[in-house]
N, C-alpha and C positions, 0 to 999 in steps of 0.2 A: 620426963612427962612419958607416960604410957598411952598409945594409943589404939592399940589393937590392930594395927596394920599387918603386924608379923603373922597373927593369929588368923588374919582372913586370907594372906597369902599360903598360909599352910593348909588350911581347909580347900582352897581353890585346888593347890597342888594334887592334894589327896584325890578332888574327884576328878582332876583329869588323868592322873596315874589308873585310877580303878577304871576309869572307862576306856582309855586307849591304849594302855600298855599291859593290863592284867587281860589274858583270855577269856572270853565269855563263852558260856554254853551255848552250843548250835540249836535253834529253835525254829519253830515256822514263821514266828513274828519277825525274827532277825534275817530271814533267808539263808539258815543254817550256818553262818559264818562264825568262825571261832575268835576273830579280832575285829574291833572296831577301828576303822580307818579314818582319816579325814574327811572323805568322801562320804560316809556314813553320817555325819553331823557336822557338816562345816560350820554351823553357827556356835555350837560348843567348842569346836576347835578354835574360833575368834576369840571368843571369851574369856577361855581358860588360857 
């Protein structure tokens, strides 16, 4: 039986990686940082 749970886990992992592990461009909006840390979005850290 295929439930799609694996596909959901994969997409959540990809979002986590792209937000927290891949460097981001420094902008005025993000305060010039090049990395998103747990402190920058604790809700997203807990969900993912």
